[in-house]
C-alpha positions as CSV (number, residue, x, y, z in Angstrom):
1,M,136.1,83.3,38.4
2,L,135.0,83.8,34.8
3,K,131.5,84.9,34.2
4,T,130.8,81.9,32.1
5,D,131.8,79.6,34.9
6,A,129.7,81.6,37.4
7,W,126.6,81.3,35.2
8,E,127.1,77.5,35.0
9,Q,127.8,77.1,38.7
10,L,124.7,79.0,39.6
11,R,122.6,76.9,37.2
12,H,124.0,73.7,38.6
13,F,123.3,74.8,42.1
14,R,119.7,75.7,41.3
15,Q,119.2,72.3,39.6
16,E,120.6,70.4,42.5
17,L,118.5,72.5,44.9
18,Y,115.4,71.6,42.9
19,N,116.2,67.9,43.0
20,D,116.6,68.0,46.8
21,L,113.0,69.2,47.2
22,G,110.3,66.7,47.7
23,L,106.6,67.3,48.0
24,R,105.4,70.7,46.6
25,Q,108.7,70.8,44.8
26,D,107.8,73.6,42.3
27,S,106.0,75.7,44.8
28,L,109.0,75.6,47.2
29,F,111.5,76.4,44.5
30,E,109.5,79.4,43.2
31,L,109.0,80.6,46.8
32,V,112.8,80.9,47.0
33,D,112.9,82.9,43.7
34,A,110.1,85.1,45.0
35,V,112.3,85.9,48.1
36,L,115.3,86.7,45.9
37,T,113.4,89.0,43.5
38,T,111.2,90.9,46.0
39,S,112.7,94.3,46.9
40,Q,111.6,94.1,50.6
41,R,110.6,91.6,53.1
42,S,107.1,90.3,52.6
43,T,104.5,87.9,53.9
44,L,103.6,84.7,52.1
45,V,100.6,86.2,50.5
46,R,102.7,89.2,49.2
47,L,105.3,86.8,47.9
48,S,102.7,85.0,45.8
49,L,102.3,88.3,43.9
50,S,105.9,88.2,42.7
51,T,106.5,87.6,39.1
52,A,108.8,84.6,39.9
53,F,105.9,82.8,41.7
54,R,103.6,81.6,38.9
55,R,101.1,79.8,41.0
56,L,98.0,80.8,43.0
57,W,98.5,82.4,46.4
58,P,97.4,79.3,48.5
59,S,100.4,77.4,47.1
60,T,102.8,79.5,49.3
61,C,101.1,78.3,52.5
62,D,100.7,74.7,51.2
63,A,104.4,74.5,50.2
64,L,105.5,75.2,53.8
65,A,102.8,73.2,55.4
66,D,102.8,70.0,53.2
67,G,106.2,70.3,51.4
68,S,109.3,68.3,52.2
69,I,113.0,69.0,51.9
70,D,115.9,66.4,52.0
71,V,118.0,68.1,54.6
72,S,120.9,65.6,54.4
73,A,121.1,66.1,50.6
74,L,120.9,69.9,51.0
75,R,123.7,69.8,53.6
76,K,125.9,67.8,51.1
77,L,125.1,70.4,48.4
78,F,126.2,73.2,50.6
79,A,129.4,71.4,51.6
80,A,130.2,70.5,48.0
81,T,129.7,74.1,46.9
82,L,132.0,75.5,49.5
83,V,134.9,76.6,47.4
84,D,138.5,76.3,48.4
85,S,138.8,80.1,48.6
86,A,136.4,80.2,51.5
87,S,139.1,80.5,54.1
88,V,140.7,83.1,56.3
89,D,144.5,83.1,56.8
90,G,144.8,79.8,55.1
91,R,142.2,77.9,57.1
92,P,138.5,77.3,56.6
93,L,136.7,79.5,59.1
94,W,133.3,78.5,60.5
95,V,131.1,80.3,63.0
96,I,128.4,78.8,65.3
97,D,125.8,81.2,66.8
98,G,122.2,81.2,67.7
99,T,119.4,83.6,67.0
100,N,115.7,83.7,67.8
101,W,112.5,83.9,65.8
102,P,110.1,85.7,68.2
103,R,106.6,84.2,68.3
104,P,105.0,85.9,71.3
105,A,101.4,85.9,70.0
106,A,101.4,82.4,68.5
107,R,99.8,80.5,71.4
108,A,98.9,77.6,69.2
109,S,102.4,77.1,67.9
110,A,104.3,74.3,69.5
111,D,108.0,73.9,70.4
112,R,108.4,77.5,71.6
113,T,111.0,78.4,74.2
114,W,111.6,81.5,76.3
115,E,114.4,83.5,74.6
116,Y,115.9,86.9,75.1
117,R,115.1,89.6,72.6
118,P,116.8,93.0,72.9
119,L,114.3,95.9,73.0
120,P,114.9,99.7,72.9
121,G,115.0,101.5,76.2
122,W,115.9,100.5,79.7
123,P,115.5,98.2,81.5
124,Q,115.9,95.3,79.1
125,N,113.1,92.8,79.8
126,G,112.7,91.3,76.4
127,I,112.1,87.7,77.3
128,V,109.5,86.4,74.8
129,P,108.3,83.0,73.5
130,A,110.3,82.2,70.4
131,W,111.8,79.5,68.2
132,A,115.5,79.2,68.9
133,Y,117.7,78.4,65.9
134,Q,121.4,77.6,65.8
135,W,123.3,78.3,62.6
136,L,126.6,76.9,61.4
137,V,128.0,79.2,58.7
138,A,131.3,79.5,56.8
139,V,133.0,82.9,56.5
140,P,134.5,83.0,53.0
141,D,136.3,86.3,52.9
142,V,138.8,88.2,55.1
143,A,136.4,91.3,54.9
144,G,132.8,92.0,54.1
145,S,129.5,90.6,55.4
146,W,129.2,87.4,53.5
147,V,128.4,84.1,55.2
148,L,127.6,80.7,53.7
149,P,125.1,78.6,55.7
150,L,126.2,75.0,56.2
151,D,123.7,73.7,58.7
152,V,120.8,75.1,60.8
153,Q,118.9,73.4,63.6
154,R,116.0,74.4,65.9
155,R,116.3,73.8,69.6
156,G,113.0,72.9,71.1
157,P,112.0,72.6,74.8
158,T,113.2,69.0,75.1
159,A,116.4,69.5,73.0
160,R,119.9,68.9,74.2
161,S,122.2,71.7,75.2
162,A,123.4,74.2,72.7
163,T,127.0,72.8,73.0
164,E,125.9,69.3,72.1
165,V,123.9,70.6,69.2
166,A,126.9,72.6,68.0
167,L,129.1,69.5,68.1
168,E,126.5,67.5,66.2
169,Q,126.3,70.2,63.5
170,I,130.1,70.2,63.0
171,A,130.2,66.4,62.8
172,A,127.4,66.3,60.3
173,V,129.0,68.9,58.0
174,R,132.4,67.3,58.2
175,K,130.8,63.9,57.3
176,A,129.2,65.5,54.3
177,Q,132.5,67.1,53.1
178,G,134.7,64.1,52.9
179,A,138.2,63.3,54.2
180,D,140.3,65.4,51.9
181,V,138.9,68.8,53.0
182,P,141.2,70.8,55.3
183,R,140.4,70.9,59.0
184,P,138.3,74.0,59.8
185,V,138.5,76.5,62.7
186,V,135.2,76.9,64.5
187,T,134.6,80.0,66.6
188,L,132.1,80.0,69.4
189,D,130.9,82.5,72.0
190,S,131.2,82.2,75.8
191,G,127.8,80.7,76.2
192,Y,129.0,77.3,75.2
193,D,130.1,74.8,77.8
194,L,133.9,74.6,77.9
195,E,134.0,71.2,79.6
196,T,131.9,69.6,76.9
197,L,134.0,71.2,74.2
198,A,137.3,70.1,75.8
199,H,136.1,66.5,75.9
200,S,134.9,66.5,72.3
201,T,136.5,64.5,69.5
202,V,135.1,66.6,66.6
203,D,137.3,67.0,63.6
204,A,137.9,70.7,63.9
205,D,139.9,73.2,65.9
206,L,137.7,75.2,68.3
207,L,138.3,78.9,69.3
208,V,136.0,79.7,72.2
209,R,135.6,83.0,74.0
210,L,136.0,82.9,77.8
211,A,134.1,84.9,80.3
212,K,136.2,87.3,82.3
213,H,135.4,85.6,85.6
214,R,136.5,82.2,84.4
215,V,138.8,80.0,86.5
216,V,141.0,77.3,84.9
217,Y,143.9,75.3,86.4
218,H,147.4,74.4,85.6
219,A,148.5,70.7,85.3
220,A,149.0,69.1,88.6
221,E,152.6,68.3,89.7
222,R,153.5,64.6,90.2
223,H,153.6,63.6,93.9
224,P,156.0,60.8,94.7
225,G,154.2,59.8,97.9
226,R,151.2,57.6,98.4
227,G,147.5,58.5,98.1
228,R,145.4,59.8,95.4
229,P,147.2,62.1,92.9
230,R,146.0,65.7,92.6
231,L,143.8,66.5,89.7
232,H,144.5,70.3,89.5
233,G,147.5,72.5,89.9
234,E,147.5,76.1,90.7
235,A,144.4,78.1,89.8
236,F,144.5,80.5,86.8
237,R,142.0,83.2,87.4
238,L,141.4,85.4,84.4
239,A,140.4,88.4,86.5
240,D,143.5,88.1,88.8
241,E,146.7,88.9,86.9
242,D,148.8,87.6,89.8
243,T,147.8,84.1,89.1
244,H,148.8,84.1,85.5
245,G,152.5,83.7,85.6
246,Q,154.8,84.0,82.6
247,P,153.1,83.2,79.3
248,Q,154.7,80.5,77.1
249,L,154.1,82.4,73.9
250,S,153.8,86.2,73.3
251,T,153.7,88.6,70.4
252,R,153.0,92.2,69.7
253,L,151.8,94.0,66.6
254,S,150.5,97.4,65.5
255,H,147.0,97.9,64.1
256,A,145.6,101.0,62.4
257,A,142.2,100.8,64.3
258,Y,143.2,99.1,67.6
259,G,146.7,100.6,68.1
260,E,149.2,98.4,69.8
261,V,148.0,94.8,70.2
262,R,149.6,92.3,72.6
263,I,148.8,88.6,72.5
264,D,149.9,86.2,75.2
265,A,149.3,82.4,75.3
266,W,149.4,79.9,78.2
267,T,149.4,76.2,77.4
268,E,148.5,73.0,79.3
269,L,145.5,74.4,81.2
270,H,142.2,72.7,81.9
271,V,138.8,73.3,83.5
272,A,137.7,71.7,86.8
273,G,135.5,69.0,85.1
274,A,138.1,68.0,82.5
275,P,141.5,67.6,84.0
276,D,142.5,65.1,81.2
277,A,141.6,67.5,78.4
278,P,144.2,70.3,78.3
279,F,143.9,73.3,76.1
280,S,145.5,76.8,75.6
281,V,144.3,80.1,76.9
282,V,145.0,83.3,74.9
283,R,144.8,86.9,76.0
284,V,144.4,89.7,73.5
285,Q,144.9,93.2,74.9
286,V,144.5,96.2,72.5
287,E,145.4,99.8,73.1
288,R,142.0,101.3,72.1
289,L,138.7,100.4,70.6
290,P,137.3,102.0,67.5
291,N,134.7,104.8,68.2
292,K,134.8,104.2,71.9
293,K,136.3,106.2,74.8
294,L,136.2,103.4,77.4
295,P,139.4,101.6,78.2
296,P,139.5,98.2,76.5
297,R,139.2,95.0,78.5
298,P,141.3,92.0,77.5
299,L,139.8,89.4,75.2
300,W,140.2,85.8,76.5
301,L,140.1,82.9,74.1
302,A,140.5,79.1,74.5
303,W,142.2,77.1,71.8
304,I,141.0,73.5,71.7
305,G,142.4,71.1,69.2
306,G,145.7,70.9,67.4
307,P,148.9,72.9,68.1
308,L,148.7,76.7,68.3
309,P,149.4,78.6,65.0
310,I,152.9,80.0,64.7
311,D,151.5,83.5,64.4
312,L,149.3,84.2,67.4
313,S,147.7,87.2,65.7
314,T,145.7,84.8,63.4
315,L,143.7,83.7,66.4
316,W,142.6,87.3,67.0
317,R,141.8,87.8,63.3
318,W,139.8,84.6,63.2
319,Y,137.7,85.6,66.2
320,L,137.0,89.1,64.8
321,R,135.5,87.6,61.7
322,R,133.0,85.8,63.9
323,F,130.9,89.0,64.3
324,T,130.1,88.7,60.5
325,V,127.3,86.4,61.5
326,E,125.5,89.2,63.2
327,H,125.2,91.1,59.9
328,A,124.0,87.9,58.2
329,F,121.2,87.5,60.8
330,R,120.1,91.1,60.3
331,F,120.1,90.6,56.5
332,C,118.1,87.4,56.6
333,K,115.5,89.0,58.9
334,Q,115.2,92.5,57.6
335,T,115.8,92.0,53.8
336,L,115.0,88.4,53.0
337,G,112.1,88.3,55.5
338,W,113.1,85.1,57.4
339,T,111.1,86.0,60.5
340,T,108.4,88.0,58.7
341,V,106.6,84.9,57.7
342,R,104.2,83.5,60.4
343,P,103.8,79.7,60.0
344,R,101.9,77.9,62.7
345,N,103.8,74.6,62.7
346,A,107.5,74.5,63.8
347,D,108.2,72.0,61.0
348,A,107.0,74.6,58.4
349,A,109.4,77.1,60.0
350,D,112.2,74.7,59.6
351,R,111.5,74.3,55.9
352,W,111.3,78.0,55.5
353,T,114.7,78.4,57.3
354,W,116.4,76.0,54.9
355,L,114.9,77.9,52.0
356,I,116.4,81.1,53.3
357,A,119.8,79.4,53.7
358,S,119.6,78.3,50.1
359,A,118.8,81.9,49.0
360,C,122.0,83.1,50.8
361,W,124.0,80.6,48.7
362,Q,122.4,81.7,45.4
363,L,123.3,85.3,46.2
364,W,126.9,84.3,46.9
365,L,127.2,82.4,43.6
366,A,125.7,85.4,41.7
367,R,128.2,87.8,43.2
368,P,130.7,87.7,40.2
369,L,127.7,88.6,37.9
370,V,127.0,91.9,39.6
371,S,129.0,95.0,39.3
372,D,129.4,97.6,42.0
373,V,126.2,99.6,41.4
374,R,125.5,101.7,44.5
375,L,122.6,103.7,45.7
376,P,123.1,107.5,45.9
377,W,123.7,107.4,49.7
378,E,126.0,104.4,49.7
379,H,129.8,104.9,49.9
380,P,132.1,102.9,47.7
381,R,134.0,100.1,49.5
382,P,137.8,100.4,49.5
383,D,138.2,96.7,48.8
384,G,135.8,96.8,45.9
385,L,133.6,94.0,47.2
386,V,129.8,93.9,46.6
387,T,127.4,93.3,49.5
388,P,124.6,90.8,49.7
389,G,122.1,93.6,49.5
390,Q,123.6,94.8,46.2
391,V,123.4,91.3,44.7
392,H,119.8,91.0,46.0
393,R,118.8,94.2,44.2
394,H,120.0,92.9,40.9
395,F,119.0,89.2,41.2
396,T,115.8,89.7,39.1
397,G,117.9,90.3,35.9
398,I,120.1,87.4,36.8
399,L,117.0,85.1,37.2
400,V,115.7,86.1,33.8
401,R,118.9,84.8,32.1
402,V,119.6,81.8,34.3
403,G,116.1,80.4,34.1
404,T,114.3,78.0,36.4
405,P,114.0,74.3,36.5
406,A,110.5,74.5,38.1
407,R,107.7,73.3,35.9
408,A,105.0,75.8,34.8
409,P,101.6,75.4,36.4
410,R,98.9,73.6,34.6
411,K,96.3,75.6,32.8
412,R,92.9,75.3,34.3
413,G,90.1,74.2,31.9
414,K,86.5,75.3,31.8
415,S,84.6,74.6,35.0
416,P,82.1,71.7,34.7
417,G,78.4,72.5,34.6
418,R,76.4,72.2,37.7
419,R,73.0,70.8,38.3
420,K,70.0,72.8,39.3
421,G,70.0,73.7,42.9
422,Q,73.7,72.9,43.3
423,R,75.9,75.6,45.0
424,P,78.5,77.1,42.7
425,L,82.2,76.4,43.3
426,P,84.2,79.1,45.0
427,S,86.0,81.3,42.6
428,L,89.8,81.6,42.9
429,H,89.8,85.2,41.4
430,Y,87.6,87.9,42.8
431,E,86.6,91.1,41.0
432,V,85.7,94.3,42.8
433,A,82.2,95.4,41.9
434,R,82.1,99.1,41.0
435,R,79.2,101.0,42.4
436,T,77.4,103.0,39.7
437,P,76.4,106.4,40.9
438,R,72.7,107.2,40.7
439,R,71.5,109.8,38.3
440,A,69.9,112.9,39.7
441,A,66.1,112.9,39.2
């Protein structure tokens, strides 16, 4: 992409983002600019001191508490900005995963659920009250740590299961895209219900990781006699190799980091609760794991949707790119300060989350405008890609050139006079009184 086109695309995205904001429009937009130009994660009060935020510090809290965001329009903006090159091995690759916003001390905050948070040391007992969020992101590159948020939802105490929320997110983004967009591949972890996914009619191919103790079944053989026909055939236990039989498809390849890789696939399998929804089971066995001495265990995957790809190794590469979302969560929390802000209301947390998602998109659009300028301790990447952190460090200079559609704050006039005996109005700016040292007598 030419730099001229990159500048125009970034300006267009920022204008559309500004139009999708409702109440407290200018404060919300400048709050995003403050996140993008602050060198480290900060609270709302500290973000108000940023040069990009031209309003008084209470406007940051008021923007999240009283502001409004058109989520459906913002979702359409993200889907429309998703370029054709955002694909891996010729298919659009999406990832669904959840993360937590720990809020253990916020007793007055509603909609908290008990979530797991890893803590240092042993034993691990990090179960804390938190807000649980589920992200749907697109992985645009075959390497690197970039993700592009497409949808984000918070799961409260009365929400539906994570699997139903995931299917709703996929359907909402596909509806926002249109009919001419290629069918994506969505990767999910083993925590999602396989029976619900097998019965789904979502317009996407699902690649789901299976737990090692999972049991699936072959198709039942037809019985010519009377009586109820059988629903399940022979059991296929992932942990018992004697029940596997001969795979229908198999391939081998050599990898520099994993050694010899063998991929086998079995078709026409189903779970106990969905005998009418067959899918394929794929086993990936590698020779070694990078930087680990333990013998590798097989990776089991379920392919739900269309026919299997001709090259089975693409399934393995697709699922390896799923772990990019872990780097994105860490970047949003530790650099952009997603969970550093402490709103009381869960709706304010939702608005802040969508603003962080829009900040990730602006960093991606500004990537062609940043050269590979590294810190002294950073090693150069062999592929020449820049990281989200590098673009974030240089976004202040980009913002100076690209400008902002937000309106400048109104200048305050002189305060009106007050009558005798009337209490003065509270001042918005405070001055520290200097204590004059006493002179020696």
